[in-house]
C-alpha positions as MATLAB code, in Angstrom:
seq = 'MGKKNKGEIQRGQDASRLINDPLYKEAFDTTKEHLITMLLETKISEEVERDRIYITIKSLGLVDQHIQSILETGQLAEKGQEFYNYD';
ca = [
      20.691    4.980  -16.160;
      17.613    4.576  -18.303;
      14.390    6.556  -18.107;
      12.578    3.485  -16.810;
      14.938    3.145  -13.843;
      14.694    6.857  -13.050;
      10.915    6.586  -13.119;
      10.918    3.505  -10.896;
      13.278    5.153   -8.422;
      11.111    8.285   -8.288;
       7.924    6.237   -7.840;
       9.630    4.252   -5.089;
      10.626    7.438   -3.305;
       7.088    8.775   -3.658;
       5.700    5.516   -2.257;
       8.122    5.710    0.667;
       7.007    9.244    1.510;
       3.373    8.168    1.301;
       3.742    5.047    3.433;
       5.724    6.917    6.067;
       3.430    9.933    6.151;
       1.675   10.074    9.553;
      -1.580   11.274    7.982;
      -1.620    8.344    5.547;
      -0.895    5.894    8.354;
      -3.637    7.396   10.501;
      -6.173    7.377    7.663;
      -5.316    3.806    6.691;
      -5.367    2.452   10.249;
      -8.526    4.336   11.240;
     -10.369    3.172    8.133;
      -9.319   -0.440    8.646;
     -10.296   -0.382   12.338;
     -13.667    1.153   11.485;
     -14.354   -1.497    8.851;
     -13.400   -4.306   11.236;
     -15.703   -2.857   13.878;
     -18.505   -2.666   11.326;
     -17.850   -6.274   10.325;
     -17.950   -7.501   13.911;
     -21.181   -5.625   14.586;
     -23.135   -7.216   11.734;
     -25.957   -9.524   12.625;
     -25.959  -13.153   11.572;
     -28.703  -12.395    9.038;
     -26.627   -9.636    7.366;
     -24.530  -11.869    5.134;
     -24.540   -9.509    2.153;
     -23.415   -6.558    4.293;
     -20.748   -8.681    5.952;
     -19.448   -9.817    2.555;
     -19.382   -6.221    1.306;
     -17.374   -5.059    4.324;
     -15.022   -8.027    4.046;
     -14.338   -7.245    0.382;
     -13.699   -3.608    1.282;
     -11.162   -4.634    3.935;
      -9.415   -6.925    1.441;
      -9.375   -4.118   -1.152;
      -7.782   -1.777    1.356;
      -5.053   -4.364    1.826;
      -4.546   -4.622   -1.934;
      -3.997   -0.865   -2.173;
      -1.400   -1.063    0.586;
       0.304   -4.032   -1.117;
       0.451   -2.144   -4.412;
       2.102    0.884   -2.818;
       4.531   -1.433   -0.995;
       5.344   -3.126   -4.316;
       6.127    0.235   -5.932;
       8.403    1.047   -2.990;
      10.266   -2.258   -3.320;
      10.637   -1.896   -7.097;
      12.124    1.556   -6.582;
      14.541    0.242   -3.981;
      15.669   -2.524   -6.349;
      16.133    0.029   -9.142;
      18.277    2.162   -6.810;
      20.403   -0.846   -5.862;
      20.772   -1.718   -9.535;
      21.885    1.831  -10.254;
      24.448    1.662   -7.442;
      25.716   -1.695   -8.706;
      26.202   -0.477  -12.281;
      27.788    2.797  -11.158;
      30.242    1.015   -8.888;
      33.786    1.484  -10.134;
];
């Protein structure tokens, strides 16, 4: 197994621990809920603030997607390792 695969597997395992960590889940969910509440409480005249909050919510989603992508890459690397080590 190459260094790249080992690194991808390790990163995938790290991502799995992070995603499944109760503190991470709580922080992520609480932050997202707070931002949505802030968004819903903006006044019609507060377009700039609403746009800023919306972009922040989307950015939070991008962080989550990136971590999920690392997890999936690691899982694929593990499956590839199992496939090539199958005798």
